[in-house]
C-alpha positions in Angstrom: 177.1 32.9 -64.0 176.0 30.0 -66.3 172.9 29.4 -64.1 171.9 33.0 -64.3 172.3 33.0 -68.1 170.2 29.8 -68.4 167.4 31.3 -66.2 167.5 34.5 -68.3 167.3 32.5 -71.5 164.4 30.4 -70.2 162.6 33.5 -69.1 163.1 35.1 -72.5 161.7 32.1 -74.3 158.5 32.1 -72.1 158.1 35.8 -72.8 158.6 35.2 -76.5 155.9 32.5 -76.5 153.5 34.8 -74.6 154.1 37.7 -77.0 153.5 35.3 -79.9 150.1 34.6 -78.5 149.3 38.3 -78.4 150.6 38.8 -81.9 148.5 35.8 -83.1 145.4 37.5 -81.7 146.2 40.6 -83.7 146.5 38.5 -86.8 143.2 36.8 -86.0 141.4 40.1 -85.7 142.9 41.3 -89.0 141.6 38.1 -90.7 145.1 36.6 -91.1 144.1 33.3 -89.7 146.9 31.2 -91.1 149.5 33.4 -89.5 147.6 33.3 -86.2 147.4 29.6 -86.4 151.1 29.1 -87.0 152.1 31.4 -84.1 149.6 29.7 -81.7 150.7 26.2 -82.7 154.4 27.2 -82.1 153.5 28.7 -78.7 151.5 25.7 -77.7 154.4 23.4 -78.7 156.8 25.4 -76.6 154.6 25.5 -73.5 153.9 21.8 -73.7 157.6 21.0 -73.9 158.7 23.4 -71.2 155.9 23.8 -68.7 156.2 21.3 -65.8 152.4 21.3 -65.1 149.2 22.6 -66.6 149.9 26.2 -67.2 147.4 29.1 -67.5 149.0 30.3 -70.8 148.4 26.9 -72.3 144.7 27.3 -71.7 144.8 30.7 -73.4 146.5 29.2 -76.4 143.9 26.4 -76.6 141.1 29.0 -76.4 142.6 31.2 -79.1 143.6 28.3 -81.3 140.0 27.0 -81.2 138.8 30.4 -82.4 141.2 30.4 -85.3 140.3 26.9 -86.3 136.6 27.9 -86.3 137.4 31.0 -88.4 139.3 28.7 -90.9 136.3 26.4 -91.0 137.9 23.5 -89.3 135.1 22.9 -86.8 136.3 19.4 -85.8 139.7 20.7 -84.6 137.9 23.7 -82.9 135.6 21.4 -81.0 138.3 19.0 -80.1 140.1 21.7 -78.2 
């Protein structure tokens, strides 16, 4: 029972991170770049800590975070991604 609970918890955390990326894109399109940046950075941090290997969702976060940095005028951070 504990293993099932742990797997379910992990699955929910990954889903939450993925939904946060979608929500960040909504914020970005509404011009709320700071909120988008915060959500993307949190999702990236989660994926980097919990993904055993390069993960497709990490790439999506990098792409979207680059767009947000560019919108905020932080071209150095955008290009670094």
